[in-house]
N, C-alpha and C positions, 0 to 999 in steps of 0.2 A: 808650656802651652803656645802652640804656634797657630792661631785661629786666623784664617783668612777668609774674607767674603768680597766677592768681585760681583757687582750688579748693575742694574739701572732701574729707574723707577720714574714715576710722573714728575718728579724734582730734577731729574737730570737729563730727560730726553723727551721730546715732544711725542704727543699720541701716536702720530703717523708710525714713528719707529718702535714704539713700544708694541704697536698692533703687528707689525712685521716680525717682530722678534719673540712674540709669544711662543710658548711651548705647549704641544699637546701632550696628553698624559704619557702615551708612549715615547715621545722624544725626552720627557723628565727622567724616565726609566733609564734610558740609554745614556743619557747624560750622566747620571749617578754612576752607572757601571764604568762608563769610560774615564770618568775622574778618579775613582778608587785605583783603576788600572794605570793610570799616569805616575810617573816616578815621584814627582813632589807630594803626592797626597796620600794619605793614609784613611782618611775618613771624608765623608761628602754627604751634603744634604740640599735639596733645592727647594726654594720658597718661591713659588710661582703664583700670583694673583692677577687680577685685571689690570693692575697699575704697577706692578713690580716684578722682576725676574731677578733672583740673587741666588748665587752659589756659594755655598759655605764648605770650608774644607780645613783639615788639620793638616798642615804642610811643614816640611822640614828645611824649605828654602823660601825666603820670601819673594826674590825677584823671579825665581824659576816658577814658583807657584802663581804669582800674578800673570805671567806669560802664558802657563798652560791653562789656568781656568778661563783667561780671556779668550784664548783660542778655542777651547771646547765651547764657550757660550756662543762664540760666532758660528762654528760648525754645527751645532743642534739647532740654533734659530734660524740659520738660513740668511742671516745678514753678514755681509762682509766684514771681516775683522777691521779693516781701515774705516770702513763707514760706523761700525759700532763703537769704536775706541772712543772717541770724543765725548761719548754719552755714559760711559762707565765709571763708576766710583770704587775705591778699594778702601777696605778697613781692615785693620790688623790689630790683634790680640786684644787689649782692653778696649780699643775704639770699635773693634767688631762686636764685642760683647754689649757696648753702651747702645750700638746701631740696632741690635737685634732686639735688646730690651724697650728701645724707644718705639721700635715698629710693634711689638707685643702690646704696649700700652696705647696704641693709637696716636702717638705723637707724630709719626711720619706718614700717616695716612692722609688720601686726598681729602676726607672729611676728617678732621681732628677729633679722636676720642671713638670712633666707631669701633665696634666690639668684633665684628666678623672675622678681623684678622686672626683672633685667638684659635679660631676653628681651622683656619687655613694653616697656622703654624703646627697645630696637633696633626693635621693629615701630613704636612711635610715631614714631620718626625716619623710618624708610623710608616709612611712610604720608605725612608731611608732604612728604618728598622727592618721592615720585611725584605730588603734586598741585601741587609747586613753590611750597609755602608756607613751607619752611624755606630761609633765606638764609644768609648768611655767619655771623651771630650763632648761630642756633639749630643749624646744623650744627656748628659749633665746640663749643657747649655739651653737646649731646646725645652727640657722639663723645667729649668729655672725660668725660662722666659715666660713660659705658661703661668707659673706662680706669680711672676712679677706682674704681669698684665691683669690677672685676677686681683691682685693685691691693689693696683692702681684703681680699677674699676669699683672695689668694694669701699676704699679708704677715702676716695676723692670723688668730686662731682665731675670727673672727665667726660662723662657722657652728656654733661650739659654744654660742652665746649663745642661740640658737632653731633650730627645725627648719623645714623647709618647712611651708606651709600644709597640704599633704597628709598629710605625717608627723605634725604636731601634730594634725591632725583625727582620724587612726587612732588617736593615743594617747587622745584623748578618747573614741572609740568603745570601746577595750579597757578604759576605766575604771581604769586603773592597771596592768593586766597588761601583760607583755612583748608587743609588737606581733607578733613572729614566732610566740610561743607562741600567741596569741589568734587569729591568722589561719591557723594551720597547718590544712590540710585543709578549710578554707571553701569555698564557691562564691561567686563575686563576679560581680555585674552592674554594667558600668561604662557609663553613659549619657552619650554625646557623644564624640567623637574629636579635640577640640582639644588644646592644649598641657597644661592642667590635667588633663585627663580622661586623657590619654597618661601623664603623670607618675604618676597615682593607679593606673593599670594598671600601670605598671612597678614601682611601690613595693610594690603587693599580690603581684605575681609574685615579687619578691624576698623577701617576707615569708614566702613558702610557701603559697599558696591553691592549692587543687587545680585549680580551673578558674576561667576568666575569660571572660564573655561580652560583647561590645561592641555596643552599639545605636548607631545614628547614622542620622540623617535622610538623609544621603548614604552609601549603602550601603557603596560602594567605598571611603570613607574607614575605615569600620569594618573591612572586610575587609583593608585593608592594615595596620591596628594590630594586628588578630588575628595576622596573617602574622608581624609583626615579633615580637610576644610569644612566638609559638610557636618561632622561630628563634633566640632569645636563648640565648647561651652560658652565662649564669651563672643560668639558671632552667630548670625542668622543669614546665611548667604547660601544661594543655590550654586553647587559647584558640580561640574561634570568633565569628563575626559573625552578629548577626541584624537584620533591620529593626525600625524602631520600633513598628510596631504588634505585634511580639512581646513587647514589654516587660512587659505585665501577666501573661503566662503565665511568663516568665523569673522575674518577682519572686517567684512562688510557689515557685520552685525555690531561689533565692538566700538565702544567709546575710547577705550584706552587699552594698549598692548604693552606688554612688558616681556622682552626678550633677552634670555641669557642662555645662550648653549655654547657647547664646545665645537661648534661648526668651524671648518676652515674657510669657507666661503659665506656669501651673504644668505641670510636666511629670508629677508625681506627686500626684494629689489625696488627700485624707484618705480618701475612699470607695476608691480604687484601692488603698491600702495596706491597708485593712481587709480588702477581697476578698482580697488576696494572703496576709495573716496566716490567715485563715479557710481558703484553700485549702491552706497549708501544714499547719496544726494540725487542722483539722477542727472548730475549737470557735470560737464567736463571738467577735470581738474588742470589746472594750468600752473605754470612757474608763476610765483608771486612776483610781481612787478616791483615791489619795494626791495625785494631781496636782489632781483635781477639787477636792479641799478646800482645797489650797494657791492654787488660783486664786480660790476663795470669800473665803479670808483675805484675799488681795491686793486683791481688790475692795471690802473694808470689808463685806461681807455676812455678818458672824458671826453665827450663829443665835442668837436671842434667847430667855432663859428665860421661862418664865410668869410670870404676875402673883403666883402664890403661892409662888414658888421660896423656898428657905431662904436664899438669899443676901438676901434683903429684911428679916431680922431688924435690930432696932435701928435701922431707918430713921426719921429724925426726923419723918417725915409720918404722917399718920393715914390708915392703909390703908383704913379704911372710905370715906374721901372719894374715893377713885379706884377704887372698885369696878366702874365702868363701864368701866375701861380695856379697850380690844378686846383679844381674845387675841393672845398672841404677844408683848406689851410688858410690861417689866418695870417695876416702880415705881422702879427705879433709872434708868429712861429718862426725859426731861423730858417726853416726851409724855404721861406720866401725872399730869403736875403742871401742865399748861396752865392759866393763870388765877390761879396763886399769885402772890403779891406777890415782888419782888425778893429781899428780906431771906430769904424762906423758900426759894426757889430756890437762893441761895448755900448755904444750910445743907445743903440737899440734893446740890448739886454737890459740896461738901467731903467730905460722907460718901460719896459713890459713888466718890470719888478717893482716899478712905482718908486724907484729911488732916484739917485743922481749918477750922473756919467762917471767911470772910473778911468784913471789914467793908468793904461796897463803897463807904460814904462815905469812907472814908480814902484808897481808891485813885482815885476819880474826883472827890471834894468833891462830888458831888451824891447826893441822896436823894429819895425820894418819888414821886409818880405818873409823872414824866417818866422817871427812870430805869427804873422797873417797865417802863412802856410801850415802851421802846427794847429792854429784854433779851426781854421776853414777844414783841413784834413779830419780834425777829431769830429766835427759837425758831419762830415760826410760820411764818416765810418760808422757813425750812429744811425745816420739816415738808412745806409745799406742794412745794418743789422736789424733794425725793427720796422722798416718800411717808410718810416717818415721820423723827421727831428721830434723829440717830446715838446710838448706846448710849454711856454715859458709864462703863460698866462696864470694868474692866481685862481684857484677854482671858485667858481660861483656858489653861494649859499644853496645848500640842496633842500629841497622841501620834502619832508619824510612823508612818504605814502604810507597810511596805516594798514597793517595787514588785517585780512578777513578774520573772523573769530574761528577758531579751528574746529573741525567736527571730528576728528580723530587726533588722539593723544598717542605718542610713541616713546618709550623709555627703552634704550638700548644700553644694557649693562655689560655687554659682552666684550671680550678682548680675545681675537680681533673681532671687529664689528660685526654684528648681525644685520643691521639695517643700512642700507645704501645712504652714504652720506647726501646724496643728491635730493633726498627726501627734505632736507632743509629748505629746499627752494620751492616746494610746493605749497600751493595756496589750500588752506583749509587744513593743513597738518601742523601739529607742532611736535618736534623732534628733540629728544633730551639724550644725549649720549656721553661717552666717556669724556671725549673732547670738552663739550659744553660744560660739563660738572667740573672739569678742571678748571675751566675759565671763571666759572661762576664761586667756586671756593677758594680761589687766590686771596680774595679779600675778606674771608669769614673771619669775624672777631674772635680773638683769643680768650678763653675764660681764666680767671685767676687760678682755677683748679689746674691748669697747665703746668704753672710754676710748682704745684705741690708733687705732680707726677714727676717733673724732672728731678725733684729733690730724692723721689723714691728710686729713680732709676739711678742716679748718682751713687746712693748707697748701696743698693743692691750688686751694682757693678763693683764697687770695692770689695763687698763680700766674697762675691763670686770669685773674684781674682785671688783674694785671701784664701779661700778654700782649694782652689785649684793649685795655688803655690805651696801650700801645706801637703796637698795630695801628692805632689810631685816628689816630695822629700819622704813620703811614706814607706815606698820600696827601699830605699837606703836604710832607714831605721830598722825595717822588718828584717832586712839581711844582717844588719849588725847585731839586732838580738839573737838571731839565729847562729852568727858566728859564735856569740858569747855561749849559748846555750850547747854548742859542738865542744868549745874548751871546757865547759862544765863537765860535760859526760866524759870527756878525754881524761880529765884530772881524776874523776871517781874511778874510772876504769884502772888507771895507774895506782892509785891508792889501794884498790881491791887486790892488785897484784903483789903489792908489798905488803899487805897485811891480809893473807888469805883467810884467817881465822875471825875477821870482823862478823860480828853477828848483825842480822838484818835491821835490828833496832838502832844501833848504832851507825850502821851504814846510812840508813834513811835520815837520821838527824845530821850527819855530816853533809849530806848530799843538800839538804834543805838549806843548811848554813851558807855553803858555797853559793847557792842560788840566790839566797837573800843578798849576799855580798854583792855579787854582780849585778843584781837588780838596782840596788841603792845606788851603786855606782853609775849606773846607765841612765837612771831615771831622770835627774836634774838636766844632764845634757841633752837627752832626746826630748825631753818637753821643750825646753829652751830653743833647741834648733828648729822645732816645728812652728814655734811662735816667730822667730826670725825669718824661716822661709816664707810665712805668710805676708811679711811686709814687702812693699815694693823693692825689687833688686835682690830679693832673697834667694833667688834660683841657685846662686853659687853655694849655698850652705851644703847642698846635697854633695857637690864635687869635693868641698873641704872635708866632710865626713868620710867619704870613699877613700880619699887620700890618706887623712889620719889614722885610720883603721885598716887600710889597706884591703878593703873590700872587693872582692872579685865582682867585676863589671857584669858577667854573665849570671851571676846570682841575683844581683839587683835586678836584672832583666826579667829572668824568670819569675820573680815574685811579683813584677808588674804585669807579666802575662797571666799569671794567674788571677790576679784581682780583676783584669779585664774580662776574664772569661767569666767570673762570678757575676760581673756587672752586666754582662750579656745575657746569662740566664735570668736576673732579676729585674731586667729593664721594664719599661712601659710607661706611656704618657701620665702626665701628673692630671 
C-alpha cells in the first residue's frame, strides 16, 4: 500500500486561502483525470468540502507523488504553488488512513462530531468510481471510512461533542438564545437546494419558522425541496419556491436567510443587503459605528491627539522646538522630534512608554553619530512608508458602542463565500459565515466521547492495515498454489504415459492423493505467511515467498490484475 494524501483544511489554512482554492465540480473531475494520468499515481479521489480540499492517490514514489499532487492541486485551484505550499499537509500510508478515518468520524471537522462529512465522503467515492479513478485501494479505503464513521456515531455520543455546521451556525446567529425560541415565527429565505441548503431548510422548519422560501438556479430543484418541506410530518411550515431573480424582493421580507450555493461569485452583495434592510425598515442602512471604530483600531489607525494635548505634560523635550509639527501629531510621536540625537530620542521614548530612560550604549556598545544616524534613519524610513511615524502612546481605553438589534440574520455556509464580507459592518444585520464559525468553534469543548472515537479510529486503522498487508500477499499465495496445481497435473500426465492401462478409478484415486499431499504441505506455510504479512513490516514475506519458490513475477501480477477486475465489477459504497 502506498496511499498518499495532500490537502489543506481549516486547520492548516486561513479561510481566505480556502475560499480561493475551492474547486468547482468540473475542476474536481479534471483534477481526478489529470492525477491518474500523472506518472506516480495509479488511483485518485478528491474530497472537497466547505472547509477542506484533499487529494488521495495510490502512488509508487513518495517524493515524486507529493510534488505531483501538490502541483496539480495548485493548478486546478488557481492558487500559485508557492503561495499554497505553506498551507498543505501530507499524510502517507497508515497516517493517511488514520487521517481519513478521523475525518469520517467528525474528529477533524470545524464542529467536532458533525455527521455531514459522511455524505461528502460517499459522494467523493462515487465520483471517483464514475470516472474509474478509484481502484482496489481507494475503494477499500473509502468504504471502510464510511463504516468507521457510522460505527463512531452509533457506538459513542460523538454527536454530543458538537453540532452540525448548520445547527452551530444558527446558534451563532441566535447569539446564545435557544434556537427554537429565536426562530419561532420568523420568515426564512434559503438560497440553494443542495445538501447543505436542504439540511438548513429542514433544521429551520423543525425549529418552528413560519415560512421558508427556497430560491435556486434550477427552479425544479427549489420546487422539489419546498414540496418536501411542506409534506413533512414533523413540521407545520409554509414552504414555496421562487426563481433566483426574486431573491432581492424576498430578502426584504425575510428575517433570516441561509445561503449555500456553488456560485463562483457573490450571491448577496453589500449593496443588495443594504437595499433589503432599507426596504424592510424604511430607514437608511449605514455602517455600524462600533464595527467601524474596531476596524480602525485593528488597522493601527488610532486617531492622534493634537500637539497641545494635556498628555504632553512633563515631556522631557522642549515644546517650543517642535512648534512647527503638522496638525494632528503629538509630541509623543517620533515625527515631532526628527533630527534629535539618539540619547534624547531614547529619553522621549521611555517617557512615552511610561518607563525609565535607557542607556543605548550599554545595549549596543555603540554611541555617537553612527548610532544616531541609524536610529533617525530608521524613523525617517518608517515615516516615508506610512506617511507618519507610528504613535508611541499607549492606547486609550475604548468605550464599546452597543450594536443595534439586527433586523436581518444571514448565515453563509458557502465556500467560496456567497455573502459579501462587508456586510459584517452593516448596522441592523448579523452575518455568520465560515470564517466567523471557525473563530467561534476554536474553543468548543471536547466531550469524553471524543476519546472513545479516537480509540475506535486507532483500532480500525490497525485492522485496515493488517487487511491490506494480508491482501498484498494473496496474489503470491494464489500463484504458488497455481504452480503446485500445474506440477500435479504434469506428474499425473507423466504417470499416464508410463502406465497407459491405468483405469479411471485408480487414476482418480492417485490424482486425489497427490493433490492432498501438496495441499497439506502448502497449508501451514501459506496460512502462516498471511498472518506474518498482516503484521507491521510484513510486506517482505511476499518477496521471500516468490524467491523461495521461484515464482514468475508476471504470473503474480496477472493474478493481481484479475482480482482488481473482480473488485471493479463488484464495487459500491457501503
